[in-house]
N, C-alpha and C positions, 0 to 999 in steps of 0.2 A: 660420433655419427655412425661409425662402423658398427658399434655395439647395438645401436638402435636398428640399423638395417639388418643385423644378424637376428635380433629378436623378431623383427617383422617377417623375416624369412622363415623362421621356425613356426610362427603363427600361421603363415600362409600354407606351409607344409602340412600342419595339423588339419587345417580346414580342408585342404585338398584330399587328405586321407579320410577324414570323418564324413564329409558330405556325401561321397559316393556310397559309403556304408549305410547312411541313413536313407538315402534315396533308394537303395536296393533292398531295404527291409521287406520281408515277405512272410509275415507271421502266419497268414492263412496256409501257405504251402508247408511251413514248418510244422504247424499243428496237424495238418492232414497226413504228413509223412510220419510224424511221431505217433499218430493215432490216439493222442490224448490232448485234451484242452486243460491248461493250467489256469485256474480261475482264483484270483485273490478275493477273499470274502471275510466277513465278520464271523466269529464263532460263539459270541457271547451275547447276541442281541436277538431274543425271541421275536419272531415275526419277519425279520430281515435276513439274518444269518445266524444260525444257532447249531452247535454241535451237541448231539445227544450222547453223553458219555456212556450210556448203557448200550446203545446200538452202534455207536460210531458213525451215525448218519447225519449229514448236514440237511437243514431245511430252512425255508424262508423265502421271502419275496425276491431278494437278490440272488439267492441260490437257484430259484426257478429260472431267472434270466440266464444264468450260466448253462442250465440244462437246455433252454431254448436255443442258445447259440451253438451248443455242441450238436444238437439235432440238425440245425440248419446247415451245418458244414459236413454232414454225413457221418457223424459219430453217434455212438450209443449213449444217450444221456444218463443211462443208469450205471454204466460201467467205465466210460471213457473220459471221465473228468477227474482231475486231481484238484481238490479244494485246498487252498493254502490259507489258513487263518492268519490274519494280520492285524496288528494294533494300528491305531490312528497314526502313530509315529513311524511305523514300518512300511505302510502301504505304498507311498510314493517311491521310495527307494527300490522296493521290490519290482515296481513297474519299470522304473528307469533302467534297472540293471537286467531286465528280461528274466527275472526269476518267475514272473507270471506272464501270461499272454494278454490278460485283460483284468482290470480291477473293477469289481462290482460289489462295492462295500459302502453303502450309505455315505457317499462322498459328495460334498457340496460343490457346485459349479461356481467358481469365482474367476475374476479376471486374472489374478496372479497365477492360479493353478492352470488356467487355460492359456498359457503363454510359453514362450521359448525358455523361460527360466526353469520351469518344471519339466518341459519336454513332453507334456501330456495334452490330450485333446478329448473333450467331452462328447459322448454320444447323446442322443435326446434324453431329456429329463424323464425319468420313470416315476418319480414321486416328488410333488411339490410340498415342501415342509417349511417350518419356521421355528425359531428358537424360543423356548419358554422356560418355566421354572416349576420344579416339583417341590412341594412343601408338605409339612405335616398339618393336618386339620387341627390338631390339638394346640398348635402354636398360634392359631387365629390370624394367620397371614392371609390377607385377602387380595393384595395387589402389589405391584412393583414398589410403590412408595413405602410399603410396610417392611421392605428389605433394607432400608437405610441403616447402614452400620452392621448389617447381618453378615455372617460368614457363608460364602457360596463355594460349594465343591464343583470343580470343573476339570475336564480332561485336556491335557496339552496336545499340541499337534493338530488342533482342530480350529474351525472358524469361531468356535464358541467363546474363546478367550477375548478376542478382539471385539466381538459383538457385545459381550458382557460389559467390557470397559466403556464402549461407546454409549450403551444404553444408560449406564449409571452416570456418566459424564453429562449426557444430554439432560437427564432428569435432575442433576445437581445432588446426587446421592453419594454417600460415603461407601466405598466398596472394600470388602475384605475377602480374600480368596484363599482356598487351599487347592493347589494344582497337583494333578497326578498324571503319570505317564499312561496309565491304563484305566479304561472306563470302569472295570470291575472294582478297582481300588477307590476311585472317586465316588462311585455310587455306594459302595460298601461303607465308606466312611460316613456318608450322609445317612445311610440306613441305620448305622450304629449310633446316630445322634451327634456325630462329630462336626456337622455343618447344619446351618439353618435351612439351606435350600440346595438343590442340585439343578444345574442348568445344562440343557442340551436341546437338540431338535425335539419337537413335541412328540413325534412318532417314537423316538427313543425313550422319552419319558413314559409314554404309555406302555412300551415294551418292558422297561426296567421295573415299573410298578408291579408287574405280574410276578416278579421274583423277589419282591420285598418281604421282609419279615412280617410286616403289617400293612398289606395293600389297602385295606379299608380306611386307614388313617392318612393316606396320601392323596393329594389333589394337585392338579395342574392349574396354575394361575391363568387368568383369561388373557393377559398381555402376550403378544407375539412381537419379539424385538428384532426380527431379521427375516430375510428371504433365504431359504435353504433348498434350492432345487437339487435333487439328488439323481445321480445317474452313472452309467458305466464310463470308464476311461480307457483309452488306448494310447500308445506312444505316437508322438508326432513323426511324420515322415513315412508312415505306412498307410497310405490312403486306401489301398485295396482292403486291408483288414478293418480299418475304420468304417468303410462302407458296409461291410458285412455285419458288423456289430450294430451300426446305426439302423440298417434296414430290418434287422431281426427285431429290434425294439418297435419299429414302425409296423411290423407284421402283426404284433399283438394288438396294437391300436386298431389297425385296419380290420382285423378279424372281428373285433368286438363291434365296430361300426356296422358290419355287414351281417351280423348274427351267425358268424362262423365260430364253432366251438370245438373243444377237444373231442367231443363225442360225434360231431357230424362232419368234421372237416374232410375226412377221407371219402365221404359219399355226397358231399354238398353239390347241389345242382343249381345252375343259374345260367341265364342268357346275358347277364351283365358283363361286358367286355373287361372291365377292371377286375371283376372277380375271377373270370376265366384266366386272366394273366396272373393273378395272385395264386391260383391253384396250379399254375404251371401247364395249363392246357393249351395255351397259345402265347405268342409274344416273345418267347425266348429270353425272358428277363433273368432267369437263373444264370445263363451263360455270361451275362454282363457283369455278374458278381463273382464269376468263377465257381459257381455252385450248380448242383443238379436243379432241374426245372421244378421239382416238387419241394424245394428247400423250405418254403414258407409253410407248406402242409406239414412237413416233419416237425417244424418248430411248434406249431399249434398242437399237433398230436402229442408232443412231449409234455406240455404244461398248460395248454389252453390259451384263450385270449386274455387280454389285460384284465377284464372284469373277473375272470375265473382265478387268475393269479392273485388279484387283490382280495377277493372274497376268501380264498383259502388261507391267506397269510395275515392280512391286515383288516379284513372285514369281519362279518359275523362269525366266521369259522376260525378267526385268528385273534387279533388285538382289539377288534370291535371299534376301529377308527371309522367314523362316519365318512362315506364317500359322496353321498347325494349333496349337491350344492357346493361341493368343494372344487378346488382347482384340479383335483385328480379325476374328475369326471370327464367323459368324452365331450368333445366340442358340441356334439349333438344335444348334450344335456347341460350346457353352460360351462363346461370345464375347459382345460387347456390341452387335452390330449387330442392330437390331430396328426393323421398320417398324410404325407404328400401324395400326389397323384401316382397311381400304380400303372405306369405305362413307360 
């Protein structure tokens, strides 16, 4: 009995020490004091997060959200960000151990990840995706059932492994896999002919196809086997920082809704009270987030509204992933992108 009570005492002591630390977390102040935002990203996925080895510059949809966040909190988005490239297996540990301030790396929102077990919390979804399959046209694979008994290349540490097993089980198909710790190894093996198909989010398939040895021979199967809402993550217990990340995402949605762009945001004129509050001309909303009143203006000045970010990286000027009629359209156009009231 004494030993049990002793153990319970230790547990309560740990809880008493840890909970105040969690409750007092203040990433916003830490970042502003440091003068640098440390953003966890992908470095091998064109369109989302890619490091140009020649220039040493990061680019992509997720990278632009890092820049928007930096600008919103008063930093220079061109100089005051440390981009930390992370593999799928490394990303959550990096966030949990405070190696990064925020994770913006094509990460799927799931119940398990958005729970106490991982210690993370998801900001609004920035891209609605779904898992699919990339195959060679020359193999004459037309649908999921044609993959019965085929060998599928997949990356570990992702939702794709479980989704893949579920889909094959539900369809009554025989599954063979080759699992790799890194996406470049998994896709490289497929590209070299070591697998019959490669599976991941369809946006990633579109991205990786662009760097294939023979892009014209690759096609994405029509089936979508999962929901893959992608967005930024922060650590639980730091509500102030989470609010800043969340509303920076919403700012890009709102700006597009109202026709506010990178080019016109600094001179935008309106009598609409919501827009005046967005522009920081009334309402004092910046102070409620611990930011300057023009924080949303700075975010849009840095990268533009959601439509501009999409077009630059994923649309006609990027991966050419259609947006019209998709879930990634503004709610005004039948999509799911919607900013709460700006008041």
